[in-house]
N, C-alpha and C positions, 0 to 999 in steps of 0.2 A: 312435589314432582319427584319421580324416581331418579336416583342418581345413576349416571352412566359413566363408563370409562371414556376418556377422550380417545377418539380414534379418527382424527381429522382426515387422514388419507383415505380411509374406507368411506367415511361419510361424505367426503367431497367428490368421490368418484361418480361417474355417470355411466350407466349401462344403456347404450343407445338402442338396445333391443327391448328395453323395458321402460320406455319413455313415460308411459302412463303412470307407472309406479314411482318413477323418479320425480315426476311433477307433483304427485300427491304427497310424497314424503318430504319434499323440500321445505315447505312452511314449518313442518314439525321440527325438522332438524335445525332450521334457522332459529326458531323460537328457543329450542333447547340450548343452543350455544349462546344466544343473546342473554338468556336467563343466567347462564353460567358466568357471562361477562359482568352482569350486574352484581352477582354475588361476589365475584372476585374483586370488583371495584369497592364494594362495601367492606370486604375483608382488608383491603389496603387502607381504607379510612380508619377502621378499628385499630389496626396495627400502628398506624401513624399516631393516633391518639395515645396508644399504649406506650410508644416510644417517648412521646412528650411527658407522659406521667413518670416513666422510669427516669428520664433526665431530671425532672423536677425533684423527685425523691432523692436521687443521687446528689443533686446540688445541695439540698437541705442537709442531708447526712454528712457530706464533706464539710460544709460550713460549720456544723455543730462539732464535728471531730476536731477541726482546726481551732475552733474557739476554746474547746476544753483543754487543748494542749498549748493554748496561748501562742499559736503560730500565726504570724502575719501572712496575709494572702492577698493576691490581686484577683481581678475577674478572670484574667488569662490563666492563672493557676487553677482556679475553680473549674473553668471550661475544660482545661486539659485533663483534670482529674475526673470530670464527668464523662468525657469521651473514653477514658480508660476503664470505667466501671463495667464489671462483667455483665450486669443486668442490662445496661444500655447497649453493650455490644451485641448481646443475644437478641434484644428487641429490634435492633437495626438489621440484623441478619434475617430475622423473620419478616420484617417489612420488605426487604429486598427480594426475598423469595416470593412474597405475595405480589409484588409489583411485576416480577418476571412472569408469574402465572397469569396475571391479568393481561399483560402484553401479548402473551401467546394466544389466549382465548380471544382477545380483541382482534388479533390478526386472523384467527379462524373465522370470526364473524364477517370480517371484510372479505375473506375468501368465499364465503357463502354468497356474497353479492355477485362475485364473478361466476359462481356456479349457476346462479339464476340466469345470468346473461347467456351463459353457454347452453343451458337448457333451452332457452328461447331460440338460440341459433340452430341447435340440433333439430328442434321441432320444425323450424322453417325449412331446413334442408330435407327433412323427411317428407314434409308436405310437397316440396318441389320435386320429389322423386330421386333425390341424390343417392339414397341407399337402395334403390330398386335394382333388380337384376338387369344388366345390360342386354339389349337384344340387337341383333344384326340383321342384315338383309338376306342372310343365307337360310339354310334349312333350319326349322324350329329347334331341333335338338343339337345342332352343331354349335360348339362353343365359340366364343369370340376369337380365341387363339387359333382354332382350326380355320375359321373364316379368314382371318388375317393371313395365315400361312397359304391358304388356297389362293387368295387374291394376289399375294406376292409372287407365287409361282406363275400365275396367269400373266402378270405384268412382265416378268422376266421372259416368259415364252414369247410374248408379243415382240420383244426386242430382238429375238433370235430369228431373223429372216434368213431364208435360204441364201447362201452366198451366190452372187451373180457370177457370170463367166469372167467379167473383168477382174473381180476380186481373186479368182483362182489364178489368173495369169500373173498378177502382181506377186503371188507367193513364189513363183518359179524364178 
């Protein structure tokens, strides 16, 4: 599989004007990120094994060094020395980075589940005519805003009746 750079924001986006392309590309993108998650999880396992190996090697090396110098030691001292070993610290940092990478990719795969759901919703809206051009009861080329303004003026003009004679007397 060809390696791709992670661009979750771009890949998760949906262009509602290209629904056919979005629906066709979704399974490919989902598979790509799922495969990346599998590889990242495998890397975590490999690095966890490497950490155990480094800890074991450091444990044996420290015990041998203490035995040569005839230094008495306890398991707590050995454990503390193993934790301070440079190779163990480095292996632990690599494992943490791999776990973080896996968590990010796993979150991306979960986001693709939501993307699928949103694609379904947008397609339903499109089928229902949600994205169609609104039409009014007025002239065919008259915009909705123009129709609304015309209707509002008409309503206001209906409310303006000619004042009656009684109304004019009240003003005086």
